PAKOL-822584 format. One record per residue (C-alpha): residue number from 1; residue in three letters; chain; x, y, z. Coordinates in nm, 4 decimals. Example, Ala and Ser with C-alpha at 12.3 -4.5 7.8 and 13.67 -1.06 7.14 Angstrom:
BEGIN
{bavo: 1	doza: ALA	dofi: A	px: 1.2300	py: -0.4500	pz: 0.7800}
{bavo: 2	doza: SER	dofi: A	px: 1.3670	py: -0.1060	pz: 0.7140}
REM end
This chain:
BEGIN
{bavo: 1	doza: MET	dofi: A	px: 6.8760	py: 1.0272	pz: -0.2022}
{bavo: 2	doza: GLY	dofi: A	px: 6.9090	py: 1.0485	pz: 0.0780}
{bavo: 3	doza: ALA	dofi: A	px: 7.2887	py: 1.1117	pz: 0.2503}
{bavo: 4	doza: ILE	dofi: A	px: 7.4227	py: 0.9424	pz: 0.5993}
{bavo: 5	doza: VAL	dofi: A	px: 7.5618	py: 1.2373	pz: 0.8715}
{bavo: 6	doza: HIS	dofi: A	px: 7.6324	py: 1.1795	pz: 1.2129}
{bavo: 7	doza: LEU	dofi: A	px: 7.4995	py: 1.3597	pz: 1.5091}
{bavo: 8	doza: THR	dofi: A	px: 7.5767	py: 1.2703	pz: 1.8906}
{bavo: 9	doza: ALA	dofi: A	px: 7.3464	py: 1.2702	pz: 2.1643}
{bavo: 10	doza: GLU	dofi: A	px: 7.2956	py: 1.3624	pz: 2.5033}
{bavo: 11	doza: ASP	dofi: A	px: 7.5014	py: 1.0840	pz: 2.6584}
{bavo: 12	doza: GLY	dofi: A	px: 7.7783	py: 1.1681	pz: 2.4133}
{bavo: 13	doza: HIS	dofi: A	px: 7.7036	py: 0.9086	pz: 2.2016}
{bavo: 14	doza: ARG	dofi: A	px: 7.7827	py: 0.8518	pz: 1.8974}
{bavo: 15	doza: PHE	dofi: A	px: 7.5388	py: 0.7472	pz: 1.5908}
{bavo: 16	doza: SER	dofi: A	px: 7.4819	py: 0.7236	pz: 1.2276}
{bavo: 17	doza: ALA	dofi: A	px: 7.1588	py: 0.8815	pz: 1.0478}
{bavo: 18	doza: TYR	dofi: A	px: 6.9908	py: 0.8352	pz: 0.7592}
{bavo: 19	doza: ARG	dofi: A	px: 6.9048	py: 1.2176	pz: 0.5777}
{bavo: 20	doza: ALA	dofi: A	px: 6.6089	py: 1.2915	pz: 0.3193}
{bavo: 21	doza: ASP	dofi: A	px: 6.4708	py: 1.5735	pz: 0.2339}
{bavo: 22	doza: PRO	dofi: A	px: 6.1651	py: 1.7096	pz: 0.0577}
{bavo: 23	doza: ILE	dofi: A	px: 6.2180	py: 1.9954	pz: -0.2712}
{bavo: 24	doza: GLY	dofi: A	px: 6.2092	py: 2.4098	pz: -0.0873}
{bavo: 25	doza: THR	dofi: A	px: 6.0279	py: 2.4374	pz: 0.2401}
{bavo: 26	doza: PRO	dofi: A	px: 5.9900	py: 2.1504	pz: 0.4738}
{bavo: 27	doza: ARG	dofi: A	px: 5.6269	py: 2.0728	pz: 0.6462}
{bavo: 28	doza: GLY	dofi: A	px: 5.7173	py: 1.9223	pz: 0.9529}
{bavo: 29	doza: GLY	dofi: A	px: 5.9698	py: 1.7006	pz: 1.0634}
{bavo: 30	doza: ILE	dofi: A	px: 5.9798	py: 1.3483	pz: 1.0892}
{bavo: 31	doza: VAL	dofi: A	px: 6.2137	py: 1.0225	pz: 1.3218}
{bavo: 32	doza: LEU	dofi: A	px: 6.1477	py: 0.7039	pz: 1.1509}
{bavo: 33	doza: LEU	dofi: A	px: 6.2677	py: 0.4262	pz: 1.3402}
{bavo: 34	doza: HIS	dofi: A	px: 6.3949	py: 0.1295	pz: 1.1245}
{bavo: 35	doza: GLU	dofi: A	px: 6.2929	py: -0.3049	pz: 1.2260}
{bavo: 36	doza: ILE	dofi: A	px: 6.5455	py: -0.5135	pz: 1.3732}
{bavo: 37	doza: TYR	dofi: A	px: 6.7112	py: -0.4998	pz: 1.1107}
{bavo: 38	doza: GLY	dofi: A	px: 6.8311	py: -0.1918	pz: 1.1172}
{bavo: 39	doza: VAL	dofi: A	px: 6.9089	py: 0.0868	pz: 0.8561}
{bavo: 40	doza: ASN	dofi: A	px: 6.9077	py: -0.0976	pz: 0.5085}
{bavo: 41	doza: THR	dofi: A	px: 6.6967	py: -0.0564	pz: 0.1732}
{bavo: 42	doza: HIS	dofi: A	px: 6.3438	py: -0.1262	pz: 0.2725}
{bavo: 43	doza: ILE	dofi: A	px: 6.3430	py: 0.1245	pz: 0.5472}
{bavo: 44	doza: ARG	dofi: A	px: 6.5797	py: 0.4063	pz: 0.3138}
{bavo: 45	doza: GLY	dofi: A	px: 6.3496	py: 0.3928	pz: 0.0555}
{bavo: 46	doza: LEU	dofi: A	px: 6.0247	py: 0.4986	pz: 0.3659}
{bavo: 47	doza: ALA	dofi: A	px: 6.2364	py: 0.7680	pz: 0.4741}
{bavo: 48	doza: ASP	dofi: A	px: 6.2565	py: 0.9121	pz: 0.1203}
{bavo: 49	doza: ALA	dofi: A	px: 5.8687	py: 0.8765	pz: 0.0754}
{bavo: 50	doza: LEU	dofi: A	px: 5.8328	py: 1.0676	pz: 0.3528}
{bavo: 51	doza: ALA	dofi: A	px: 6.0173	py: 1.3139	pz: 0.1897}
{bavo: 52	doza: ASP	dofi: A	px: 5.8871	py: 1.3554	pz: -0.1757}
{bavo: 53	doza: GLU	dofi: A	px: 5.5622	py: 1.3868	pz: 0.0741}
{bavo: 54	doza: GLY	dofi: A	px: 5.7522	py: 1.6979	pz: 0.1758}
{bavo: 55	doza: TYR	dofi: A	px: 5.9041	py: 1.6109	pz: 0.5657}
{bavo: 56	doza: ALA	dofi: A	px: 6.2644	py: 1.5969	pz: 0.6983}
{bavo: 57	doza: VAL	dofi: A	px: 6.2532	py: 1.3107	pz: 0.8329}
{bavo: 58	doza: ARG	dofi: A	px: 6.5470	py: 1.0891	pz: 1.0056}
{bavo: 59	doza: VAL	dofi: A	px: 6.6450	py: 0.7751	pz: 1.0632}
{bavo: 60	doza: PRO	dofi: A	px: 6.8556	py: 0.7080	pz: 1.3787}
{bavo: 61	doza: ALA	dofi: A	px: 7.1157	py: 0.4004	pz: 1.3741}
{bavo: 62	doza: LEU	dofi: A	px: 6.9989	py: 0.2593	pz: 1.7167}
{bavo: 63	doza: PHE	dofi: A	px: 7.2069	py: -0.0201	pz: 1.6413}
{bavo: 64	doza: ASP	dofi: A	px: 7.5446	py: 0.2292	pz: 1.6133}
{bavo: 65	doza: ARG	dofi: A	px: 7.4969	py: 0.1472	pz: 2.0120}
{bavo: 66	doza: GLY	dofi: A	px: 7.6268	py: -0.2186	pz: 1.9748}
{bavo: 67	doza: GLU	dofi: A	px: 7.7764	py: -0.2476	pz: 1.5993}
{bavo: 68	doza: LYS	dofi: A	px: 7.7870	py: 0.0114	pz: 1.3943}
{bavo: 69	doza: GLY	dofi: A	px: 7.6471	py: 0.0184	pz: 1.0435}
{bavo: 70	doza: VAL	dofi: A	px: 7.3848	py: -0.2771	pz: 1.0487}
{bavo: 71	doza: GLU	dofi: A	px: 7.1968	py: -0.3466	pz: 0.8396}
{bavo: 72	doza: LEU	dofi: A	px: 7.0690	py: -0.6784	pz: 0.7982}
{bavo: 73	doza: ASP	dofi: A	px: 6.7904	py: -0.8749	pz: 0.5707}
{bavo: 74	doza: TYR	dofi: A	px: 6.4272	py: -1.1137	pz: 0.6272}
{bavo: 75	doza: ALA	dofi: A	px: 6.6436	py: -1.4284	pz: 0.6548}
{bavo: 76	doza: ASP	dofi: A	px: 6.6356	py: -1.5829	pz: 0.9420}
{bavo: 77	doza: ALA	dofi: A	px: 7.0465	py: -1.4931	pz: 1.0105}
{bavo: 78	doza: GLY	dofi: A	px: 6.9369	py: -1.1094	pz: 0.9968}
{bavo: 79	doza: THR	dofi: A	px: 6.5955	py: -1.1607	pz: 1.2170}
{bavo: 80	doza: GLU	dofi: A	px: 6.8586	py: -1.3391	pz: 1.5351}
{bavo: 81	doza: HIS	dofi: A	px: 7.1101	py: -1.0575	pz: 1.5242}
{bavo: 82	doza: GLY	dofi: A	px: 6.8955	py: -0.8443	pz: 1.4824}
{bavo: 83	doza: ARG	dofi: A	px: 6.7095	py: -0.9635	pz: 1.8136}
{bavo: 84	doza: HIS	dofi: A	px: 7.0501	py: -1.0390	pz: 1.9903}
{bavo: 85	doza: LEU	dofi: A	px: 7.1257	py: -0.6489	pz: 1.9208}
{bavo: 86	doza: ARG	dofi: A	px: 6.8342	py: -0.5569	pz: 2.0588}
{bavo: 87	doza: ASP	dofi: A	px: 6.8313	py: -0.7224	pz: 2.4036}
{bavo: 88	doza: ALA	dofi: A	px: 7.2162	py: -0.5813	pz: 2.4164}
{bavo: 89	doza: ILE	dofi: A	px: 7.0620	py: -0.2373	pz: 2.3517}
{bavo: 90	doza: GLY	dofi: A	px: 6.8219	py: -0.2276	pz: 2.6379}
{bavo: 91	doza: TRP	dofi: A	px: 6.4702	py: -0.0383	pz: 2.5525}
{bavo: 92	doza: ASP	dofi: A	px: 6.6333	py: 0.2700	pz: 2.7139}
{bavo: 93	doza: ALA	dofi: A	px: 6.9116	py: 0.3937	pz: 2.5830}
{bavo: 94	doza: PRO	dofi: A	px: 6.7456	py: 0.4017	pz: 2.2094}
{bavo: 95	doza: LEU	dofi: A	px: 6.5303	py: 0.6864	pz: 2.3516}
{bavo: 96	doza: LYS	dofi: A	px: 6.8425	py: 0.9144	pz: 2.3522}
{bavo: 97	doza: ASP	dofi: A	px: 6.9078	py: 0.9347	pz: 2.0226}
{bavo: 98	doza: ILE	dofi: A	px: 6.5597	py: 0.9769	pz: 1.8821}
{bavo: 99	doza: ALA	dofi: A	px: 6.5397	py: 1.2682	pz: 2.1246}
{bavo: 100	doza: THR	dofi: A	px: 6.8657	py: 1.4088	pz: 1.9503}
{bavo: 101	doza: CYS	dofi: A	px: 6.7124	py: 1.2988	pz: 1.6179}
{bavo: 102	doza: ALA	dofi: A	px: 6.3676	py: 1.5429	pz: 1.7240}
{bavo: 103	doza: GLN	dofi: A	px: 6.5119	py: 1.8530	pz: 1.8338}
{bavo: 104	doza: LEU	dofi: A	px: 6.7769	py: 1.8449	pz: 1.4934}
{bavo: 105	doza: LEU	dofi: A	px: 6.4443	py: 1.8870	pz: 1.3439}
{bavo: 106	doza: ARG	dofi: A	px: 6.2250	py: 2.0696	pz: 1.5152}
{bavo: 107	doza: PRO	dofi: A	px: 6.3478	py: 2.4139	pz: 1.3179}
{bavo: 108	doza: PHE	dofi: A	px: 6.1618	py: 2.2706	pz: 1.0215}
{bavo: 109	doza: GLY	dofi: A	px: 5.8169	py: 2.2644	pz: 1.3084}
{bavo: 110	doza: LYS	dofi: A	px: 5.6337	py: 1.9866	pz: 1.4917}
{bavo: 111	doza: VAL	dofi: A	px: 5.8512	py: 1.7046	pz: 1.4704}
{bavo: 112	doza: GLY	dofi: A	px: 5.6003	py: 1.3955	pz: 1.4579}
{bavo: 113	doza: VAL	dofi: A	px: 5.8167	py: 0.9529	pz: 1.4836}
{bavo: 114	doza: VAL	dofi: A	px: 5.7487	py: 0.7042	pz: 1.2553}
{bavo: 115	doza: GLY	dofi: A	px: 5.7946	py: 0.3013	pz: 1.3137}
{bavo: 116	doza: GLU	dofi: A	px: 5.6911	py: -0.0321	pz: 1.2358}
{bavo: 117	doza: SER	dofi: A	px: 5.7863	py: -0.3196	pz: 1.4681}
{bavo: 118	doza: TYR	dofi: A	px: 6.0709	py: -0.2788	pz: 1.7505}
{bavo: 119	doza: GLY	dofi: A	px: 6.0557	py: 0.0694	pz: 1.5672}
{bavo: 120	doza: ALA	dofi: A	px: 5.6592	py: 0.0819	pz: 1.6173}
{bavo: 121	doza: THR	dofi: A	px: 5.7006	py: -0.0006	pz: 2.0169}
{bavo: 122	doza: LEU	dofi: A	px: 6.0059	py: 0.2829	pz: 2.0791}
{bavo: 123	doza: GLY	dofi: A	px: 5.8150	py: 0.5232	pz: 1.9052}
{bavo: 124	doza: TRP	dofi: A	px: 5.5047	py: 0.3961	pz: 2.1687}
{bavo: 125	doza: ARG	dofi: A	px: 5.7824	py: 0.5016	pz: 2.4243}
{bavo: 126	doza: ALA	dofi: A	px: 5.9065	py: 0.8226	pz: 2.2666}
{bavo: 127	doza: ALA	dofi: A	px: 5.5685	py: 0.9189	pz: 2.2507}
{bavo: 128	doza: ALA	dofi: A	px: 5.4936	py: 0.8889	pz: 2.6425}
{bavo: 129	doza: ASP	dofi: A	px: 5.8314	py: 1.0368	pz: 2.7052}
{bavo: 130	doza: LEU	dofi: A	px: 5.9198	py: 1.3335	pz: 2.4078}
{bavo: 131	doza: PRO	dofi: A	px: 5.6974	py: 1.6615	pz: 2.3241}
{bavo: 132	doza: LEU	dofi: A	px: 5.5674	py: 1.5421	pz: 1.9811}
{bavo: 133	doza: ALA	dofi: A	px: 5.3638	py: 1.6018	pz: 1.7474}
{bavo: 134	doza: CYS	dofi: A	px: 5.2322	py: 1.2924	pz: 1.6886}
{bavo: 135	doza: ALA	dofi: A	px: 5.3600	py: 0.9365	pz: 1.6113}
{bavo: 136	doza: VAL	dofi: A	px: 5.2405	py: 0.7058	pz: 1.3351}
{bavo: 137	doza: LEU	dofi: A	px: 5.3199	py: 0.3394	pz: 1.4893}
{bavo: 138	doza: GLY	dofi: A	px: 5.3092	py: -0.0397	pz: 1.3140}
{bavo: 139	doza: SER	dofi: A	px: 5.3261	py: -0.3750	pz: 1.3707}
{bavo: 140	doza: PRO	dofi: A	px: 5.4553	py: -0.3286	pz: 1.7130}
{bavo: 141	doza: SER	dofi: A	px: 5.6848	py: -0.6044	pz: 1.8015}
{bavo: 142	doza: HIS	dofi: A	px: 5.6950	py: -0.5328	pz: 2.2799}
{bavo: 143	doza: LEU	dofi: A	px: 5.4339	py: -0.3414	pz: 2.3132}
{bavo: 144	doza: GLY	dofi: A	px: 5.2309	py: -0.5400	pz: 2.6342}
{bavo: 145	doza: LEU	dofi: A	px: 5.5339	py: -0.4608	pz: 2.7579}
{bavo: 146	doza: PHE	dofi: A	px: 5.5139	py: -0.0773	pz: 2.7828}
{bavo: 147	doza: ALA	dofi: A	px: 5.1589	py: -0.1288	pz: 2.6975}
{bavo: 148	doza: ARG	dofi: A	px: 5.0610	py: 0.1097	pz: 3.0722}
{bavo: 149	doza: GLU	dofi: A	px: 5.2713	py: 0.4569	pz: 2.9411}
{bavo: 150	doza: THR	dofi: A	px: 5.0778	py: 0.7195	pz: 2.8214}
{bavo: 151	doza: PRO	dofi: A	px: 5.1220	py: 0.9493	pz: 2.5441}
{bavo: 152	doza: LEU	dofi: A	px: 5.1409	py: 1.2764	pz: 2.4867}
{bavo: 153	doza: CYS	dofi: A	px: 5.0156	py: 1.3065	pz: 2.1764}
{bavo: 154	doza: PRO	dofi: A	px: 4.7652	py: 1.1591	pz: 1.9387}
{bavo: 155	doza: VAL	dofi: A	px: 4.8749	py: 0.8099	pz: 1.8599}
{bavo: 156	doza: LEU	dofi: A	px: 4.7895	py: 0.6211	pz: 1.5112}
{bavo: 157	doza: PHE	dofi: A	px: 4.8262	py: 0.2254	pz: 1.5084}
{bavo: 158	doza: HIS	dofi: A	px: 4.8379	py: -0.0256	pz: 1.2224}
{bavo: 159	doza: PHE	dofi: A	px: 4.7375	py: -0.4123	pz: 1.3486}
{bavo: 160	doza: GLY	dofi: A	px: 4.7526	py: -0.7331	pz: 1.1669}
{bavo: 161	doza: VAL	dofi: A	px: 4.5476	py: -0.9316	pz: 1.3261}
{bavo: 162	doza: ALA	dofi: A	px: 4.7190	py: -1.2101	pz: 1.2844}
{bavo: 163	doza: ASP	dofi: A	px: 4.9770	py: -1.0960	pz: 1.4044}
{bavo: 164	doza: PRO	dofi: A	px: 5.1144	py: -1.2529	pz: 1.7430}
{bavo: 165	doza: ALA	dofi: A	px: 5.2664	py: -0.9790	pz: 1.8541}
{bavo: 166	doza: THR	dofi: A	px: 4.9642	py: -0.7847	pz: 1.9333}
{bavo: 167	doza: PRO	dofi: A	px: 4.6251	py: -1.0298	pz: 2.0292}
{bavo: 168	doza: PRO	dofi: A	px: 4.2354	py: -0.9478	pz: 1.9961}
{bavo: 169	doza: GLU	dofi: A	px: 4.3312	py: -0.8309	pz: 2.4331}
{bavo: 170	doza: LEU	dofi: A	px: 4.5983	py: -0.6057	pz: 2.3629}
{bavo: 171	doza: ARG	dofi: A	px: 4.4172	py: -0.4262	pz: 2.0890}
{bavo: 172	doza: GLU	dofi: A	px: 4.1600	py: -0.3299	pz: 2.2652}
{bavo: 173	doza: SER	dofi: A	px: 4.2940	py: -0.1877	pz: 2.5784}
{bavo: 174	doza: ILE	dofi: A	px: 4.5423	py: -0.0218	pz: 2.3452}
{bavo: 175	doza: ARG	dofi: A	px: 4.2907	py: 0.1593	pz: 2.1328}
{bavo: 176	doza: GLY	dofi: A	px: 4.1251	py: 0.2734	pz: 2.5337}
{bavo: 177	doza: VAL	dofi: A	px: 4.3924	py: 0.5106	pz: 2.5726}
{bavo: 178	doza: PRO	dofi: A	px: 4.3135	py: 0.8788	pz: 2.5382}
{bavo: 179	doza: GLY	dofi: A	px: 4.3935	py: 0.9649	pz: 2.1869}
{bavo: 180	doza: VAL	dofi: A	px: 4.4898	py: 0.6695	pz: 2.0627}
{bavo: 181	doza: VAL	dofi: A	px: 4.3339	py: 0.5889	pz: 1.7066}
{bavo: 182	doza: ALA	dofi: A	px: 4.3599	py: 0.1947	pz: 1.6124}
{bavo: 183	doza: PHE	dofi: A	px: 4.2694	py: 0.0469	pz: 1.2648}
{bavo: 184	doza: ASP	dofi: A	px: 4.2812	py: -0.3736	pz: 1.3030}
{bavo: 185	doza: TYR	dofi: A	px: 4.3888	py: -0.4735	pz: 0.9286}
{bavo: 186	doza: ASP	dofi: A	px: 4.3444	py: -0.8815	pz: 0.7851}
{bavo: 187	doza: ALA	dofi: A	px: 4.7155	py: -0.9455	pz: 0.7604}
{bavo: 188	doza: GLY	dofi: A	px: 5.0614	py: -1.0490	pz: 0.9727}
{bavo: 189	doza: HIS	dofi: A	px: 5.3319	py: -0.8873	pz: 1.1082}
{bavo: 190	doza: ALA	dofi: A	px: 5.5055	py: -0.6155	pz: 0.9468}
{bavo: 191	doza: PHE	dofi: A	px: 5.2233	py: -0.6266	pz: 0.6699}
{bavo: 192	doza: THR	dofi: A	px: 5.4199	py: -0.3012	pz: 0.5072}
{bavo: 193	doza: CYS	dofi: A	px: 5.7034	py: -0.4681	pz: 0.4318}
{bavo: 194	doza: PRO	dofi: A	px: 5.7507	py: -0.5761	pz: 0.0623}
{bavo: 195	doza: GLN	dofi: A	px: 6.0646	py: -0.8195	pz: 0.1094}
{bavo: 196	doza: ARG	dofi: A	px: 5.8862	py: -0.9891	pz: 0.3694}
{bavo: 197	doza: ALA	dofi: A	px: 5.6264	py: -1.3307	pz: 0.2872}
{bavo: 198	doza: GLY	dofi: A	px: 5.3540	py: -1.1557	pz: 0.4818}
{bavo: 199	doza: PHE	dofi: A	px: 5.3247	py: -0.8498	pz: 0.2605}
{bavo: 200	doza: ASP	dofi: A	px: 4.9560	py: -0.7275	pz: 0.1658}
{bavo: 201	doza: LEU	dofi: A	px: 4.9840	py: -0.4789	pz: -0.1361}
{bavo: 202	doza: LEU	dofi: A	px: 4.5681	py: -0.3361	pz: 0.0099}
{bavo: 203	doza: ALA	dofi: A	px: 4.5943	py: -0.3953	pz: 0.3239}
{bavo: 204	doza: THR	dofi: A	px: 4.9348	py: -0.1883	pz: 0.3135}
{bavo: 205	doza: ARG	dofi: A	px: 4.8793	py: 0.0912	pz: 0.0347}
{bavo: 206	doza: ALA	dofi: A	px: 4.5040	py: 0.1373	pz: 0.3550}
{bavo: 207	doza: ALA	dofi: A	px: 4.7431	py: 0.1781	pz: 0.5706}
{bavo: 208	doza: GLU	dofi: A	px: 4.9696	py: 0.4919	pz: 0.4193}
{bavo: 209	doza: ARG	dofi: A	px: 4.6720	py: 0.6947	pz: 0.3109}
{bavo: 210	doza: ARG	dofi: A	px: 4.5717	py: 0.7201	pz: 0.6933}
{bavo: 211	doza: THR	dofi: A	px: 4.8984	py: 0.8068	pz: 0.7862}
{bavo: 212	doza: PHE	dofi: A	px: 4.9732	py: 1.0409	pz: 0.5141}
{bavo: 213	doza: GLU	dofi: A	px: 4.5936	py: 1.2202	pz: 0.6949}
{bavo: 214	doza: PHE	dofi: A	px: 4.7224	py: 1.1800	pz: 1.0458}
{bavo: 215	doza: LEU	dofi: A	px: 5.0564	py: 1.3244	pz: 0.9918}
{bavo: 216	doza: ALA	dofi: A	px: 4.8896	py: 1.6552	pz: 0.7728}
{bavo: 217	doza: ARG	dofi: A	px: 4.6280	py: 1.6856	pz: 1.0094}
{bavo: 218	doza: HIS	dofi: A	px: 4.9400	py: 1.6829	pz: 1.3106}
{bavo: 219	doza: ILE	dofi: A	px: 5.2590	py: 1.8177	pz: 1.1605}
{bavo: 220	doza: GLY	dofi: A	px: 5.0969	py: 2.0379	pz: 0.7763}
REM end
């Protein structure tokens, strides 16, 4: 079980973050990036699972820049609320919050990012902007906007072949980027979230195995 901490970004913005730490010495650090639904129960559960694997995890509440304490469900109203906040905040300011969490985790060793959907797209941008060890990104929702950015670290992608956000030509383009490894799954968008209608257990288990292997290889 984690806890909420309060941090300050380089521009003076105060934001909250979910903190999950392992028992014993951490293998390294992970900044976990949430979907457009905020730091909800699903995201906190993922943070706890990564901590169980031995990583010190911080989940910045990226929507604190627009509205404090956002925790949305997956109904239509939650989706619209999250999209509004995403658009109001923009794609640049959250990188400051990600950088703050990454810096705080550096005493534990190498640091990577993990994200899904909105968080995966931000993770891709962070991989091109910050000194990270690796990034693991699932179902990026607006990857096409930033496909020309070049990551500075190894990146693992999980793509659902039925996800309209990542059509075949985009997936193939991303596969051509040095340092990128990508897997396709017979699933749709955000298929690893059990609270979504498109949840796919078999695909999720395969993605989890590949994720943990990738993190162990590049972080420890």
